[in-house]
N, C-alpha and C positions, 0 to 999 in steps of 0.2 A: 221700704225694702232694706235701706241701709242699716236703720236703727235694728230691724227685727234680724239682719243676718249678724250683726255686731253682738245682740243678744245672745242668739243662737250659739256663735263661735266661742263665746265666754262660757255656756254651758257646757260644750262640748270640750272644749280647754280642761276644765275643771275636772271633768270626767276622767280623760285620758292622764293628765297628770296625778289624780290620785290614785290610779290605776298602776302607775310607773312607780308610785311611792311604796305601795302597798302589796305588791305582787311580785316580790324577787323570785328568781328562777329556783333558788335554792329552797324555798319554802315549799314550791310545786312540786321540787323533787322527791323532797323528804316529807312529803304530807303525811304519811302514814307513821313516819317515827317522831317528827317535830312539829306537830300542828302550831300555828300562831295564838297568843293567848287569846282566852275566851272574850275578854274585855276588849281587845285591840280589833277583834274581828266583829264584836256587836257593833263598834263605833263605826268601822268601815262600813259593815251593811247600812246601819241607819244613815250613815252620810249618802251612800249610793240610793237609796230609796228616797230620800228628800229631791236630791239631783234629778231623779226619773221623773217625779211629780212635777218640778219646774218645766222639765223638758217637753212634757206632754201639754202644758199649756201653750209652749211656744210652738209646737207641731201643729196645734190647731188652727195656725194662723196661715200654715203651709198651702192648703189650696188657694188662697186668695193671691198669693205670690205666684202660684205657678200658671195663673191664668194671663198673665202678662207674658206675652213672647219676648219681650227683649231682655227680660230676667230669666228666662231656661237656662242659658248656659252655667250662669252663677249659682242658680238653683239646683242644676243637676250635681254640680260639685258637693253642695250642701248636703244633698240626698245622700250621697255617696258618704260621706262623713257621719251623717245619722245612720246608715245601715250598719256601718263598719261598729261604731261604737256600741249601739245597741247588741251587735252579734254577741260581742264581749261579755255580755250581761245574760244572754239566753241559758248558758251552759250551767252545770253544776260545778261552782268554784267557792272558794272560802269567803272571797267578797260579795257573793250573792245568796238569797234567801229564796225560799219558796214564792214570798210576796213579791222580793224584787225582779225574780225572772216574770213573774206575771205583769208585773208594771212594763217590763222592758218588751214583752210581746204584744202588750195592750200598744205602746207608743210606737212599734214596728207595724203594725196592722193598722194604724192611723196612717202612716206615711205610706203604706202599699194602697190605701184607700184614695189618699190625696193626689196619687199619681194616675188614678183612674185603673187600677190593676186589680185582678180578683185574686192573686197568690204571690209569695215570695217571687216562684220561679218566673212568673210573667213579668215581675218588676226587673228581675236581671236579665233575661233574654227577650222580652217584648215577645211579640207573635213572630212566628217564623216566617210569614209572607211579606215581613217589614225589614228583615235583614236577611244575609246569605248565611245559610247554615249547611254543611254538608250533610246529606242523607240520602239513604239507599231509596233505590227506586220502589224497593217493595215495603218500605217502612213509612207509615202513616203518622204524622204528629198528632199528639193528644188534642192540639188544639183546633182540628180541624174540624168543621161539623159534620152530622152523619148525611146531612143532606149533599154535602159538596163531595164526600166520600161515594155515594153513590152514583152521583154525577160522574167522576171521574172514572167509576168501574163502569158504567154505560157506556162513556166514549172509548174506552179501552176494547169493548166489545163491539162497537160498530154503529152505525148513524141510526139504524134503525131501532137501536135500545134506547137511545137517548128519548125518545118521545112518550116511553113508559113512565118517564120520571114524573111527578108531582110538581110541574113548575110552580104552581102556588106556594107549595111548601117550601121549594129551594129559596123563594124570593123571599119568604119569612125570615129564614134563617140568615140570608145574606144581610136583610137589613137589620138583625139582631146583632150579628157580627160586627156589621160597618158601624152600629151605633157604639158599641164597645170600644171597638178601634179607635174612634172618633175621640173618645172621650180619655184615652191614655196620652200621657203627658209627653212620656220618653219611649215612642215606639221602636225604636231598635234596643231597648233595654238599657240599661246603667251598667252591665258585667265590665265593660271595656274601661269606663272611666273606674269604676271600683277597684279592677285591676292594676290600673297605673297608678293609683292611690296605695294600695299594698304595697307595690314594687318600691315606692319610694320610701314606706315606711320599713322595709324588709330586706333593706342592704347589710353587706356583713358588719359594716361600723355600727350601725344604729339600731339593728332589731333587738336587741336586748335591753335598749333604753325605753322601746314601747311594747311591755310584754302581752299588751291586750291584742296586737297586732297578729300574732302567731295564731290567737283564738279564732280572730275573725276571719283569716287565711283558710282554716278548717272549717269552720261553718259554712263559708261561701263554697267552697270546694264540695262540701256533702249537699248542697241545694243542687247541684248540678249532677244529671246522670245522662247515660246515654240515650241520645245522640248529641246531646248540648254541650257536652264535656270536652268533647274532641276538639274544638277549633280553639280551646283555650289551654292546651296541654303544655305550651311553651310558656304560659304564664306561670303556671302551678307548679312545674317540675323544678326549676332550680330554689326556690325557696324551701320546699320539701326536702330535697337532698340537703340542703343548710341546715335543716333540722335534725337529718339523720345524722349528719356530720358532726354535731356538736357534742362534747363531752360529757354533757347531763344527760342522764338516763329518761327524765321525763321528756325532754325534747325529742330523743331518738324515738321514744314509745309514740308521741304526738305525730313525730314525721311518719313513721310505719304506718300509723292508722291511716293518714292521708294517703299516703302511696297505695295501701290496699284499695282503698274507694276508687282512686283514679285508675289502676289496672283492672279493677271491675267493671267500671263504665266507659272502658275505651276499647275500640275495636282493635284485636291481637296486631292486625297487619299494621295498623299506625303506630303502635307501641314498637313494632320493629323497624319502622322507617327511621334512619339515621343513626340506627342502634340505640334507641332509646331504653328499650328493655334491657339490653346488654349493660348500659349505664347504671340502671337502676340495681342489677344484680352485684357488679364491682362495690358499688356504693354501701351495699347492706351486707356484702357477706362476710366483712370482719366481724360482724356482730354474732357469727355463730359460736363464737368462742366465750361470750358475756355469760356469765352466770347469777343472772339477774331474771325472776319469775316475769316480771311484765315485759320484760324485752323478749325472752323466750317464746311467750305466748303472740305478741305483736309480730314478729319476726317470722314465724314459721305460716303464721297465718297469711303474709303478705308473699312468703317464698311460694307456698303451695298454689298460688294462682298466678305466680309469675312465671314459673318454670314451664308450665303446659304454653304459654304463650312465646318462649324462646324457643322451645325443642319442640313444638306440636304435641298432639295425642299420643298416648303410647299405643304401642303395635301390638297386636295378638298374635302375630307370627314372627318368626325369624328366619330370615333367608340366608343371611351372611352374618358373621362375626361382626359386632360394631363395638366402637370405640367407648369408653366410660363416658359420660355425659355430666353434666352440671348436676342433675339430679342424684347421678350416683355420689359425686363429691359432696354434697350436702347430707346425703343418705348415711355416708361413711361417717363424717363428721358428728353427726348426732348419734351415731350407734356408740362412736368413741366416747361423746359426752355422758350417754347413760351408763356407760362400763366404767368410767374413771368418778363418775359423782357419788357422793356420799350423804349428799343432804337429801330426805326422802321427799320434800316438798320439789325440789328442783328435778328430780329424779321422774316424780309424778308428771310435771310438766312435759318434759322431755316426752315420753312414752305416750302419752296422748296425742301425738302427731305421727308415730312409727306407720300406723295404719293407712294414713293418707298419703306416704311417701310410697307404701307398698303399691298403692293403687297407680299411682302416677309412674313407677317404673314397670309395673307388669310383670311379665316373663323375665325380664333382666333383674328381678330381684335376685335371682339365683345366683348371681355373682356374690352377693353378700351373705348367703346363707350359713355359713360357717360362723362369721362373726354377729349374724343375728342369733342365731341359737345359744351362742355363749352368753348372750345379754338376756334374753329370756331366762336361762339359769339363775341369773343375777337378780333379776327383776321378780322372779317368783320365789326367791329363798326366804325375802323378809317382808312382814307385814308393813304398810304404811300407816296403819291405824287410824286413817281417815275413809272409812268405808271401803277400804281394799281396793280402791280405783286402779291402781298401779298394775296390781294383779288381773285384775278383769280387762283392762286394757292391752295388757301382754297378752293373754289368752285370745282375745280378740284378733290382735295381729298375727299371732300365730296361725289362728284359722284363715285367716285372709291369704297369708303367706302360702299356705298348703293348697289352697284353690288356684292362685296365681301360678305357682310352679310346680304343678303337679305330677310331670313327668320326672322331676328330680328328687320328689319325696320318697320314694320306695329306698334310696340310697342313705336317707336318714331316720328310716321310720324306729329303729331299735333306739336311738338318742332321743326322739321325741317322744316314744312310749315311756322310758325312763321319766324324763322331765315332767310328764302328766302324772304318773302313778306317784312319785315324789312329792309333789305338791297334794296330792289327795291324802297322803300319809301325814303331812304337817298340818293339814286341815283338819282331820279326824285322829287326834293322837290316842284316843281310846276305841280299840279294835270293835266293840260292840255298840259303838254309839254315834249316830249323826249329830254335831251340835246344829241347835235350831236357829242359830243366827242368821237371819236373812241374805247377809253378805257371803257367808260360808255355803249357804245353799245355793245362790248365785254363780259361785265359783265352782261348784260341782255339776252345775248344770252345762258350763261353760266347757268344763273338762270332758264332760261326755260329748257335746256337740265337737270337740276336737277330735276325740276317738273316731266318731261317726265319719268327720270328713277324711281322716287318715285311713279310714276302711274303704272310702271310694277311691282314694288315691293309689292304693296298693292290694295285690292280690291276696288270696288267703287270711285275710286278717281276722275272720270270724274264728278259723281253728286257733290262733293266737290268743284271742280274747276268751276263748273258751278254757285253754289251758290256764291263762292267768286267773282265772276264776278259782279254778281247783287248786291253784299254788298259793292264792291269797288267803284261804282258809275261811275263816270267819270275820275277815275285816269287813264292817257294814260299807265303810265309805268307797272301797273299790269296788266290791259287788255291786253297789248302786250305779257308780260310774258306767261299768264294763255293761252291767244288764240294761242300762239305759241306751247304749250305742247299740247293742243288737237288736233291742226293741225296734229303734229308728231306723235301721237298715232292713228290718223286716216290712216296716211299714211303707218304705219307699220302694220296695219291691212289688 
């Protein structure tokens, strides 16, 4: 055992030292602008592939070591180090290749099999019966056999129903599960030891000296989903907030992706306990002013699922005036960013999330309608030359806004009509011709849908549209949109 452990320790240290030498955070942050030299990257990948091949030979001796009960405590720490090291080679990084990722996956599968487990999740958390995991009374673990589920259902219905269960089948299922449980080396899983090891590597002073640790953290986090993630929130949240607080954009994006997974797989009530959700919001709020496309996408994806946790679902009725919420604050900043942004790519990234915030705010979007319409004018004025996604997303957001705040739409109908008709005029500069480009035709269809939605929100719009048809003369684009809108309304009636 001592010789084997020393050899394995040497292999793992070699891998970790190589990672710290060849994966500086600056290269990760500027990977699109300043890729490492091809020769250096090839040498690093070749070195890792050779190290993984040697590691596979050492792991083959792991089952023999695990059979010795006296060696289990030390073997558990070794298994944790193996899992953390391999997890940094499972993702797509410049120090990995398709073949090295396949090798790392194969070595990890051997470790899982040696521990008597059937999946990565089972290695991490063990079997639910073997450790205390909070769960809802209506929630059934995926590890519970169908026979056990049937037995529990029968017991809840009464003693007479239990007799209807096939006792022989239940016995076979229990014998099968019990056999597999007896083969498990770490019945409580290795997640606690794994997180303790990660905590020692992700301290404020040393985490940048071990750059593979952050990837191991994110990989471990993504293996856990509801309800298995809840007991470990306090272990994951501090290092994720540390990543988000770092000055490098790459680390911020990595931390935001981890927070998004954590929020999605944790009960909202648990996130509100001890103000966890509020702490996350305050930690990421300052990034609303950052003008980097990757951060924009990661940040708003996280905020869209975080804000309902803090404030609850949107209401459909308004009984009394309410104070502006955090969602109002974020939406106002988002509209300001769109209004002031001059880069087409960044404006396109911002606009993609406007509709999601309108859904969150519901009827309270009426607070922002004037600013929103001003932004709509700005977004529709210039093409983005990238499939016209900006214009199409803006039209969809306008249509969504009218559906949510329909009682206020009649006050702004003239402005909305002017915005839509000006866009049609820009899309069809030749009055007697409708361009055949697919993106232009799609925009004309969206304009028609907006006009139909406006007609649902306001009275006597049919007369207005027919008057506009007469006034626009032979402009085929305007005629097409107005006629399509009128036909849509006739079909609905």
